[in-house]
N, C-alpha and C positions, 0 to 999 in steps of 0.2 A: 124377427124373428127370421129363421129359416123358409129355404124355398125348395124344392123341391129337387133342385141341380146345388143350392150354394147350403154351408149347411153353416152358418155362423150370424152373429147378430147383425144387423147396420153396423155399428161401430167397428167392427172389424177389416172394412173395407172402405181402404183409401177412396177418397173422391177423384183419384186418377191410378187409372189403370192400365201396365203394358202388358199386352196381348198377343204372344206367341201363339202358332199353333198347337205347336207342340207342349206337352206337359212338363217334360224332364227339362229342356229350354226355359222354360218358367220356373222350372226349380234354381236350375242354374242360371239365372235374371237374378232369381232372390238370393241367392248365396255367394252370389260373387259382387254383386252391383250394390243392391243395398246393406245399409247398417241397420243394427237392433229387430229382423227381421223376425217372424216366427209365423208359423201355419196357423190359420184362420179356417180351414175348410178343406176336406176333401173325400171329391163325391165321386164315384164313379171314373176314377183314374183322374181329377181333374180337382190338381189341390190346385187353390188360394196363398199365397205367399204377402204378408202386409210388412212391413217398415218404414226407413226415411232412403232418398235419393237427393245428396246432396243437402241433407237437413229435411227433405220437400217430402210430406208420406205418399206412398205410393204403395201399389198394392200390382203384383206378376198373378197370372193368373193366365191356361191355355182357352182357347176355342175350340181347341179339335179341327177337323177337314168339314172345310162344307159352311154352305151358310146356312142351314138347318142348325148344326150344331153350334154355329157361332153366334146364330141369332138367340138359344134359347141365355145364353151366358152373358149378351150382350143388352137382353130384354129386362133380364131379372135384375143383373147390375146399376142399370140408367134407374129402374122403373121401384127397386124395395132397397137400394143398399145406399142410394145418393149420389151415385158416381153422376162427374161433372166430364170425364174426359176421359176417352178410351183410343187408343195409339193401334194399331193391329201396328206390329214389325216381326218381317220374313220375309217369304220369298218367293219369286216369279218368276213364269217363265218369259224369253225377248221376244220379243215381237217387230217392232219397229229395228231397222238397221242404226237408224241412230244412235243403239245402246248399246252396250257392250255384258259380258259376264263382270262379272264383280263389279258395273256400276248403279247409282242408289239409285230409286226409282220412289218420290214422294204424290202419292196419286193423290190429284187435284180434284177427280171423279171414277168412275165405274161405270162402265156398260155392262151387261150380263144381259142370260139366257131365266135365269132365274125371273120366279114369279113378282119377287118381292119390291119389283117398278112397279107395277101394274093391280096390285092387289087392290089398297087401300083407296083407291077414285075408280071410280069406272068408269073407263074413254081414256085413262089420262096412266100414260106412261112418267112416274116421279124422273125425276133429274138427280141424282145420287151422287152429292160433294159432298168432302172432303169440308171441314174446320178451317176457316183461311185465315186465320192468327194459328194456328196449331201447325200449318201449312207452311208456313213465311217463316216461322221459325226450325222447323226441322230442316229449312234449305237452308238458311243462314248459316247454323250447324254443319251439316255436312260438307259445304264448301268452304267453310272457315278450317275444316278440320282435312282440306286439299281434296276429297273425295268428287267425284263424277256424276255429278245428279240431275238427272231428266225430270222433268215436272209434265205432268198431264195424264191423260184416261188411261186405265189400266181396263181389260176383260176381265169381269170376273163369269167364269164357268160353269155350271153344277155338273159338268164332265170333266172326269180328268183322260178317260178314255173315250173318244166320240168316232162317228164313224163318216161325221159331216168335213169333207175335206175344204169347203169353200170358204168356213168362216174367219180363219185364221189369215187368207189375205184379203177378204174383203174389209174385215175389221182392220188392216197394216196399210191399206191407201185412206182409209181416216185415221190415219195417225196415232192407234193405239202403241200407245207402247210396250205393253206386258201382260200375260194373261198369269191370273193367279185364279182363288175360290171360294175367299171370307169379304174385300173388301168393300161388294156392293151392299151385304148383308149388313155388313158394321153401320154404314151410313144410311141406310134405311132405319136401321135403331135409333140410330141419332137424330135422325129427323122427326121420326113419331117421340121422341120422348123429349123434344126441345133440349135436347146436349149437342156435347161435339167430336168429333170423332176422326180419325188419319190413318190415313196407312201409310208404309216406311219399307217397303220392298226391297230388298238384293238380288241383283238376275244372277240366278246359280245356273241357269243353261237358255242357247237362243235355239227358236223354233224353224232359222230361217239359214242361219251362216255356219250350222255345225259344230258350236263349239262346243269344247271338251265341259262335261256338267264339273262342277266345283268338286272338291274331293269334301269330306267328310270335316281335314283338319283347315283346309279351304275356307268352309262354312262359316264354321267356329271365328275364323282370326274376323275373315270380313261380315260379318251378323254384328261385332261389337261395333260398327264403323255408324250402321242402319239403327241398332239400339242408341247410340248419344245421339242421333238427331232426333234420335224419337221422346226418350224425354225428355229435351229440348223442347219439342213439340208441347210435350205435358205440362209443366214449366213456365210457358209464355202466359 
């Protein structure tokens, strides 16, 4: 039956979900990468599209921005719709000098200032990590395609704008690759629901080296490489 945020029956959602942040990007993925695609839900501007990718049933659905928004959709997908795997495919800001604009980051884990890491068990900060099988497949796919790929921790921030100037240098010293706003929430939801998740990110700008942000056209072109890595991860 429908949930408060997804208006379809469980069989309408595939067990494998591609999850960008942007609803328009989810629609673009559905219409350009999926076959036999159909709109199965459209609530509060977040649509879900189900079809097949290379013959494998998949759903494309946006998360919106931030841990709270993603957590709503991921929780309902995992707990009510039988989803087994979700792969976030999006962008991030580079932190480490080892990464450059246009590179792909496969997030093996996610540090965060969100409470998702500390809510469930008093006195414990959970280790929020990706599915190994998904991670391995994504890395192999991206490398086979000739992309520059980095594997490691990212920082999931609850704040796009922050007055804290010490956070990024501290994370950089610990080898954190990039910053975004959803991966930790996705990994926490997967952990809570005995499911699998991964975030595959394109570096769209860099916080340290002053690289120019990608243009809208570049974002879409380079996003395709991360998308194919995400598809490989879901199919692994």
